C-alpha positions in Angstrom: 63.1 98.6 19.2 62.5 96.4 16.4 61.6 92.8 17.2 62.7 90.3 14.7 61.0 87.0 14.6 62.7 84.4 12.7 60.8 81.3 11.8 62.9 78.2 11.3 61.3 75.1 9.9 63.3 72.0 9.6 61.7 69.5 7.4 62.8 66.0 8.2 62.2 62.9 6.1 60.8 59.7 7.4 62.3 58.0 10.4 64.9 55.3 9.6 63.7 51.7 9.5 63.2 50.3 13.0 64.8 47.1 14.2 61.3 45.5 14.3 60.7 46.5 10.7 64.0 45.1 9.6 63.3 41.8 11.4 59.9 41.5 9.7 61.4 42.1 6.2 64.2 39.7 6.9 61.7 37.0 8.1 59.7 37.5 4.9 62.7 37.1 2.8 63.9 34.0 4.7 60.4 32.4 4.6 59.9 33.0 0.9 63.4 31.6 0.1 62.7 28.5 2.2 59.2 28.2 0.7 60.4 28.3 -2.9 63.2 25.8 -2.2 61.0 23.3 -0.5 57.5 23.7 -2.0 58.4 23.3 -5.6 60.8 20.4 -5.3 60.2 17.7 -7.8 60.3 14.1 -6.8 58.2 11.3 -5.5 55.1 12.3 -3.6 55.0 10.5 -0.3 53.5 11.1 3.1 56.8 12.5 4.2 57.0 15.0 1.3 53.4 16.1 1.8 53.9 16.5 5.6 57.0 18.6 4.9 55.0 20.9 2.6 52.0 21.1 4.9 54.4 22.0 7.8 56.0 24.7 5.7 52.6 26.0 4.7 51.5 26.2 8.4 54.8 28.0 9.3 53.7 31.1 7.3 51.3 32.4 9.9 53.6 31.5 12.8 56.7 33.1 11.1 55.2 36.2 9.5 52.0 37.1 11.3 51.9 36.1 14.9 53.7 38.7 17.0 55.1 40.3 13.8 55.6 44.1 13.9 55.7 45.1 10.2 55.3 48.8 11.1 55.4 50.8 7.9 55.5 47.5 5.9 51.8 47.0 6.8 50.7 47.1 3.1 53.1 44.2 2.4 51.9 42.4 5.6 48.3 42.5 4.2 49.5 40.6 1.1 51.3 38.2 3.4 48.1 37.6 5.3 46.4 36.6 2.1 49.3 34.2 1.3 49.1 32.6 4.7 45.3 32.0 4.3 46.1 30.2 1.0 48.8 28.2 2.7 46.4 27.2 5.6 44.1 25.9 2.9 47.0 24.1 1.1 48.0 22.4 4.4 44.4 21.2 5.1 44.2 19.8 1.5 47.5 18.0 1.9 46.2 16.5 5.1 43.3 15.1 3.1 45.6 13.7 0.5 47.7 12.0 3.2 44.5 10.5 4.7 43.5 8.7 1.6 46.9 7.5 0.4 49.4 4.9 1.5 52.7 6.0 3.0 54.3 6.1 -0.4 51.6 8.4 -1.6 49.8 5.8 -3.8 46.1 5.3 -4.2 44.2 2.6 -6.1 43.5 3.8 -9.7 39.9 4.4 -10.4 38.9 4.5 -6.7 37.1 7.1 -4.7 40.4 7.7 -2.8 42.1 8.5 -6.1 39.5 11.1 -6.8 39.9 12.6 -3.3 43.7 12.5 -3.5 43.8 14.2 -6.9 41.4 16.9 -6.0 43.2 17.5 -2.7 46.7 17.3 -4.0 46.0 19.5 -7.0 44.1 22.0 -4.9 47.0 22.2 -2.5 49.4 22.7 -5.4 47.3 25.5 -6.8 46.9 27.2 -3.4 50.7 27.0 -2.9 51.3 28.5 -6.3 49.0 31.4 -5.6 50.6 31.9 -2.2 54.0 32.0 -3.8 52.7 34.8 -6.2 51.4 36.7 -3.1 54.6 36.3 -1.2 56.5 37.6 -4.2 54.1 40.6 -4.5 54.6 41.2 -0.7 58.4 41.2 -1.2 58.1 43.6 -4.1 55.9 45.9 -2.0 58.3 45.7 1.0 61.3 46.5 -1.3 59.4 49.5 -2.7 58.6 50.8 0.8 62.2 50.2 2.0 63.6 52.1 -1.0 61.7 55.2 0.3 63.0 54.9 3.9 66.4 55.8 5.2 68.4 52.8 6.5 69.0 53.3 10.1 
């Protein structure tokens, strides 16, 4: 008798996006939308506005890194980690600006406090701008990864 051996190989694609991965991408989208809405508002600089921005900056780590399970979105999560570090720095700089200004955000012209305020506030603005760029890059990376995965 002739024995026939038939080899069957089934090639499957990548697994569908998991619920945890979907939650992580959704959290990234929500945080970035909230960040751009709040962080770049124009208006008067006061203790309240600087505290709001500092709180938003501190939320990055809590919202996107602690307990997050990005799964296959890990390359985007690495970019988010960099953004959160920049935002931690921005929050600390805003705290310095608050410490040397009055509740309305004013400092005495020509004073040492003005120099500290300007350096701190401008440094915070730069760090937030760089973080925004990183968050956008992370979103682009996540979208690219998501495009290669089946939606489950």
